[in-house]
N, C-alpha and C positions, 0 to 999 in steps of 0.2 A: 687195783685193777686198772687204773689208767697210767701206771707207772711204767707200763712196757714201753712207751713211746718217749720216755721222759729224757733219754739220751739223744735222740733225734729231734726233740723240740725244745731243746734248750733256747732260752730267752737271749735274743741278740746282746741286749744291754748288758746282761750279766758277764757274758762271755767277754765283750769288749772291755768292760769293768775290770774284770780279772787281769785281761792283758795290759791294760792302761797302769793298774796298781803295781804289777811287777816292774813294767818299764819305768814307772815312776820312783819306785824303790832303787831300781839301778842308777837311774840318773841322780838321785839325791846321795846316793852313796859316793858316786863319783865325785858330785859336788862339794860334798864335805872333805873329801880327801883332797881334792885339788886346792880348795881354799887353803887348808893347812899346809900345803907345800909350794904353791904357786903365786906368782904375782899378779896373774889376771886369771878370768874364769870365761870360758866359753858360753855364750850366750844360751845355747840349748840346755846346758845344765841348770839354768835358772828355772827352766820349766819342771824340772824333776818333782818337787813337791806338789806342784799344782796339778800335774798328771796324775801323780799317786792318789791325792785327795779325790780327784774327779773319778778315778778308777774304783775307789772304795765306794764313793756315793752310787757309780753305777752298778757295781756289784750288789749292793743293798737295795737301790731302787732303780730298777733295769728298764723304766720306760714302758712301752708299750709291750703288746703280746706277740710281738714278732719274733720269729725264729732266726737263728743265724743264717741259714739256708735262704730265707727271704731276703735278708739285707745283703748278702753276698750276691746274690742273683741280680739284684737293683744295681750293683755296681757301687764303687766307695762313696762318691759323692751322693748320688742318688739315695744310697743306702742310709747315709748318715741323716739327709734330709727326711727320709721316710721315718726313720727312728724317732727324730725330733718331733715331726708333726702327730705321731700317734702316742706320744709320751704325754702322760697326764701333767698339768700344769704343776703340781706339787713337785713331781720327780725333775722337771726342768729348772725349777727355783732351787732345790738342792743340789743340781749339778753346778748351777751357776755359783752360789754361795761356796760349794766345795772347792772350786777352781780359784775363786777370789781369795779363801783361806790359804790355799797352797801358794799363790803368789805373795800374800802377806808373809807366810813362813819363809819363802825363799828370800825375801828382801831383809827379814829379821835375820836369817842366817848371814847374809851378806854384811849387813851392818855390824853385827857382832864380832864378826872377822876384820873389820875395818875396810871393806871394799866400797 
């Protein structure tokens, strides 16, 4: 019964999470490819695993009950602050830990490749 608005009321955190997950996967793929063929690595690529892990966490733990329209209406910076402010502390903690795990993964990849 309440499913008729499900498309319209998608949680912003989940949508952002899926976008970050895809972006993280792309950056990580490029990072692994460049590491195997180049002498140096662009810094943005190091963030790939971190963005991917954060995206996965946000898609599972989307934070508050805000819709994507509400976040978009607030603007990018205010929208992110709004999402952060309404998210439960457990979700915030999982987001932070996921980002840290992603950074550790990035540095492990770099160390394993001799960078």
